[in-house]
C-alpha positions in Angstrom: -0.1 -0.2 0.0 3.0 2.7 0.9 4.0 1.8 -2.6 0.8 2.4 -4.2 0.2 5.7 -2.6 3.5 7.1 -3.8 3.6 9.1 -7.3 5.5 6.4 -8.9 3.0 3.9 -7.6 0.1 5.9 -9.2 1.8 6.0 -12.6 2.6 2.2 -12.2 -0.6 0.9 -10.7 -3.3 3.0 -11.4 -6.1 2.8 -14.0 -7.3 6.2 -15.8 -11.0 6.9 -15.6 -12.7 8.9 -18.2 -15.5 11.2 -17.9 -17.8 8.9 -19.2 -17.0 5.8 -17.0 -19.9 6.9 -14.4 -17.3 6.7 -11.6 -18.3 7.0 -8.0 -16.2 8.6 -5.0 -17.5 7.1 -1.8 -15.1 9.3 0.3 -13.1 12.6 -0.4 -9.9 13.2 1.6 -8.6 16.7 1.3 -5.4 18.3 2.8 -5.6 21.6 4.9 -2.9 24.4 6.3 -5.8 25.3 8.6 -9.3 24.0 9.6 -11.7 25.1 12.3 -14.1 22.8 14.1 -16.6 24.4 12.1 -15.8 22.7 9.1 -14.1 25.9 7.2 -10.6 25.1 5.8 -8.0 27.1 4.4 -5.6 25.5 1.6 -2.4 26.8 0.2 -4.2 29.7 -1.7 -4.0 28.3 -5.2 -7.5 26.8 -5.4 -6.5 23.2 -6.7 -8.3 21.6 -4.0 -11.2 23.3 -4.5 -11.1 22.9 -7.9 -10.6 19.2 -7.9 -13.5 18.6 -5.8 -15.8 20.8 -8.5 -14.7 19.0 -11.2 -15.9 15.8 -9.6 -19.3 17.7 -9.2 -19.2 18.2 -12.8 -18.4 14.8 -13.7 -21.4 13.5 -11.3 -18.7 11.6 -9.2 -19.5 13.2 -5.9 -22.8 13.8 -4.5 -24.1 16.4 -1.9 -24.2 13.9 0.7 -20.3 12.4 0.1 -18.2 12.9 3.1 -14.9 15.1 3.0 -12.5 14.7 5.5 -9.3 16.5 6.4 -6.2 15.0 8.3 -4.4 17.6 9.9 -2.1 18.3 13.3 -4.0 19.4 16.3 -2.1 22.9 16.1 -3.8 23.1 12.6 -7.2 23.1 14.1 -7.9 27.1 14.5 -10.8 29.5 14.6 -11.4 31.0 10.8 -13.2 34.1 10.4 -16.0 33.2 7.7 -15.2 36.2 5.9 -12.2 34.7 4.4 -14.1 32.1 2.8 -15.6 32.1 -0.9 -18.2 30.7 -2.5 -15.7 28.1 -4.4 -14.2 27.1 -1.1 -14.6 23.3 0.0 -15.6 22.5 3.4 -15.0 19.6 5.5 -17.2 17.3 7.2 -14.7 15.5 9.3 -11.5 16.6 11.1 -8.8 13.8 11.9 -6.0 14.4 14.0 -3.4 12.4 16.1 -5.9 12.8 19.3 -9.5 13.5 17.8 -12.2 12.8 15.5 -14.1 15.7 15.0 -17.5 15.7 13.2 -18.1 19.2 11.9 -21.8 19.2 11.1 -20.8 21.8 8.8 -23.9 23.6 7.0 -22.2 25.9 4.9 -22.5 24.4 1.2 -20.0 23.0 -0.9 -19.2 24.1 -4.3 -21.9 22.9 -6.7 -19.6 22.8 -9.8 -16.7 24.8 -11.5 -17.1 28.4 -11.4 -15.5 29.4 -14.7 -15.2 32.9 -13.8 -13.1 31.8 -10.8 -10.3 29.9 -13.1 -7.6 31.5 -14.8 -6.2 30.5 -18.1 -2.8 29.2 -16.3 -4.9 26.7 -14.2 -6.8 25.6 -17.4 -3.5 24.8 -18.9 -2.2 22.9 -15.7 -5.4 20.6 -15.6 -5.9 19.1 -19.2 -9.2 17.6 -18.5 -10.5 20.9 -17.5 -10.3 21.9 -21.0 -12.8 18.9 -21.9 -15.1 19.7 -19.1 -15.1 23.4 -20.1 -16.0 22.4 -23.8 -18.8 20.1 -22.4 -20.4 22.7 -20.2 -20.0 25.2 -23.4 -21.7 22.8 -25.6 -24.6 22.5 -22.9 -25.2 26.5 -23.2 -23.2 27.4 -20.1 -21.3 30.5 -19.5 -17.7 29.3 -19.3 -15.8 32.5 -19.6 -12.6 32.8 -17.4 -11.5 35.0 -15.0 -8.9 36.8 -17.1 -11.5 36.9 -19.9 -13.8 38.5 -17.9 -10.9 41.2 -16.8 -10.3 41.5 -20.2 -13.8 42.2 -21.1 -14.4 44.9 -18.3 -11.0 46.7 -19.9 -12.6 46.6 -23.2 -15.8 47.9 -22.2 -14.2 50.9 -19.9 -11.6 51.9 -23.1 -12.8 54.8 -24.8 -12.6 54.4 -28.6 -11.8 57.5 -30.6 -13.8 58.4 -33.7 -11.0 57.9 -35.8 -10.5 55.0 -38.2 -8.7 52.5 -35.8 -8.7 48.7 -36.3 -8.7 46.7 -33.5 -6.4 43.8 -33.5 -8.1 40.4 -32.9 -6.1 38.3 -30.5 -5.9 34.6 -32.0 -7.4 32.1 -29.6 -5.2 29.8 -27.9 -3.3 26.9 -29.4 -1.4 24.1 -28.1 2.1 24.4 -28.2 3.4 22.9 -31.8 -0.2 23.3 -33.1 -1.4 25.2 -36.2 -2.8 28.5 -35.6 -6.8 28.7 -35.8 -7.2 30.3 -38.9 -4.9 27.9 -41.1 -6.0 24.6 -42.4 -4.4 22.1 -40.2 -5.4 19.6 -42.8 -3.0 20.9 -45.5 0.1 22.2 -43.4 3.3 22.7 -45.1 5.7 19.6 -44.7 8.7 21.3 -43.0 10.0 19.4 -39.7 8.0 16.3 -40.7 10.8 14.4 -39.1 9.9 15.3 -35.7 6.2 14.8 -36.0 4.3 13.0 -33.3 1.2 11.1 -34.3 -1.9 10.7 -31.8 -4.6 8.0 -32.8 -8.2 9.0 -32.2 -10.6 6.0 -32.8 -14.0 5.0 -32.3 -15.4 7.9 -34.3 -19.3 7.6 -34.9 -20.0 7.2 -38.5 -22.2 10.4 -38.6 -19.3 12.7 -37.3 -17.8 15.0 -39.9 -14.4 16.1 -39.8 -15.5 19.4 -39.4 -17.0 18.6 -35.8 -14.0 16.7 -34.6 -11.7 20.0 -36.1 -13.9 22.4 -33.8 -13.7 20.1 -30.4 -9.9 20.3 -31.1 -10.0 23.7 -31.5 -12.0 24.2 -28.5 -9.6 22.3 -26.3 -6.8 24.3 -27.8 -5.2 21.2 -29.3 -5.4 21.7 -33.0 -2.8 19.7 -35.1 0.0 20.4 -37.4 -2.1 18.2 -39.6 -5.3 16.0 -39.2 -5.6 12.9 -41.5 -9.5 11.9 -41.6 -10.4 8.0 -42.3 -14.2 8.5 -41.3 -15.2 5.3 -43.2 -12.9 3.1 -40.5 -13.9 5.3 -37.7 -10.6 6.9 -37.1 -8.5 10.1 -37.5 -4.7 10.8 -37.0 -3.4 14.1 -35.4 0.0 15.0 -36.3 1.9 17.4 -33.9 5.3 19.2 -34.7 6.6 17.8 -30.8 5.9 15.5 -28.1 4.8 17.9 -25.7 1.8 19.1 -27.8 0.9 15.4 -28.8 1.1 14.4 -24.9 -1.1 17.7 -24.4 -3.3 16.5 -26.5 -3.8 13.3 -25.0 -4.5 14.2 -21.8 -7.2 16.8 -22.8 -8.9 14.3 -25.5 -9.1 11.6 -22.6 -12.6 10.8 -21.4 -14.2 13.2 -24.4 -17.2 12.0 -26.2 -18.6 12.7 -29.7 -21.6 11.6 -31.2 -22.4 9.3 -28.0 -19.2 7.5 -28.4 -16.4 7.7 -26.2 -13.3 8.2 -28.2 -10.3 6.1 -28.0 -7.2 8.2 -27.8 -3.4 6.9 -27.7 -0.1 7.5 -29.5 0.0 6.0 -32.9 1.7 2.8 -32.8 5.2 3.8 -34.2 5.5 6.4 -31.3 4.6 4.6 -28.6 7.9 3.4 -27.5 9.4 6.6 -28.3 10.9 9.5 -25.9 
């Protein structure tokens, strides 16, 4: 068990769970810098524990009654002012210390899903599966505007536009490193640098899916390839990336993605599996 709990053990023995696997989490264990007996906790301040819980809510993996536990030293149990908490902050139901087990009976509601206006572009880039969840929620009609996008919109609305012929530059949407710009045609790229191409296989494509729908999903996830080889009749496609980093970002972002009711099968193409 000690081996399995290590990072290497997770890599060696864990089984990845996709968004469509209907996973159910029975107990959430979360770290804390400080926690009150009321169940209010403070983490390291970056919001990743709160985000992981919100992602599990979005996936349907945790429910309102799923218990949340934190394990701390006795000196970490402190009084915390409620005004320090935000609506995205996760609370706990039980506190375990070397000497006590505290049931908090916390009445403060836990996050009910991902609050996209609290998510930064940096966090989105660090958590690939978050891109997939964002794409799904956007398809469902939810507002998925990010924290820094809100700031940019506010700055734009405040800026005075002079009555002159000024043409504003339109920023390019994000693209993964090594991918083609959104405005270009990734299906017909130039062939330079082909010796460093890393290819990602995408299988189990539904027969009704069009290449434009796959390209749209890749664009939303910011993992457009340098080239896309479409083999719809065989229910598959191959995505060529100019470096391994971009290919592995695409692998992570596409894990768990469903299109047209089919859960996609995503992996490195056979010729690349034992490289790097």
